C-alpha positions in Angstrom: 18.0 15.8 5.0 21.8 16.3 5.3 24.3 15.5 2.6 21.8 13.3 0.9 19.8 16.2 -0.5 22.9 17.5 -2.2 23.8 14.3 -4.1 22.5 13.4 -7.5 21.8 9.8 -8.0 21.7 7.9 -11.3 18.4 6.3 -12.4 18.0 2.6 -12.4 16.8 1.7 -15.9 14.7 -1.4 -15.0 12.5 0.7 -12.7 11.2 2.9 -15.6 9.5 0.1 -17.6 8.1 -1.4 -14.4 6.4 1.8 -13.5 5.3 2.5 -17.1 3.5 -0.9 -17.0 1.8 -0.1 -13.7 0.7 3.3 -15.0 -0.5 1.7 -18.3 -2.5 -0.8 -16.4 -4.0 1.8 -14.1 -5.3 3.8 -17.0 -7.2 0.7 -18.5 -10.9 0.2 -17.7 -10.6 -3.6 -18.2 -7.9 -6.3 -18.3 -5.6 -6.0 -21.4 -3.4 -8.5 -23.3 0.3 -8.7 -22.9 0.7 -7.6 -26.4 -1.4 -4.5 -25.8 0.7 -3.7 -22.7 4.0 -4.3 -24.8 2.6 -1.9 -27.4 1.4 0.6 -24.8 4.9 0.8 -23.2 7.1 0.2 -26.2 8.6 -3.0 -25.0 9.1 -6.3 -26.7 6.4 -8.8 -25.9 8.7 -11.3 -24.2 10.3 -8.7 -22.1 6.9 -7.4 -21.1 5.8 -10.8 -20.0 9.0 -11.1 -17.8 8.1 -7.8 -16.1 4.6 -9.0 -15.7 5.6 -12.2 -14.1 7.7 -10.5 -11.6 5.0 -8.0 -10.8 2.6 -10.9 -10.4 4.9 -12.5 -7.8 4.4 -9.3 -5.6 0.6 -9.2 -6.6 1.0 -5.9 -8.3 -0.6 -7.3 -11.3 -3.1 -10.2 -11.8 -3.4 -12.4 -14.8 -7.1 -13.2 -15.9 -7.0 -15.7 -18.6 -4.7 -14.3 -21.2 -5.2 -10.7 -20.0 -3.7 -8.6 -17.2 -4.9 -6.0 -14.6 -3.6 -4.2 -11.6 -3.4 -6.5 -8.6 -4.2 -6.0 -4.9 -0.5 -5.2 -4.2 -0.9 -1.9 -6.1 -4.2 -1.3 -4.4 -2.7 -1.9 -1.0 0.0 0.7 -1.6 -2.8 3.2 -2.3 -4.6 2.3 0.8 -1.5 2.5 2.9 -0.6 5.9 1.5 -4.1 7.1 2.1 -4.1 5.9 5.8 -0.7 7.6 6.3 -2.0 10.8 4.7 0.8 10.7 2.1 -1.6 11.3 -0.8 
């Protein structure tokens, strides 16, 4: 690991809500509204939709009508991690 293990790195604040949204969606049994997601992760509605649009571009979430769910991009990460024995 070298000197990298000794350094302390700052956190990138934009990553936290992104992951909170993905975790929130992973815990849902069915697609949920943007407002439900915003409420669930304590973000403004418009901000949440910006995150969702960005995640949709990479297929991490999918919009179904006016609701959202995890997309195949998130599922593919799980499959790749399982194949590599990382989880």
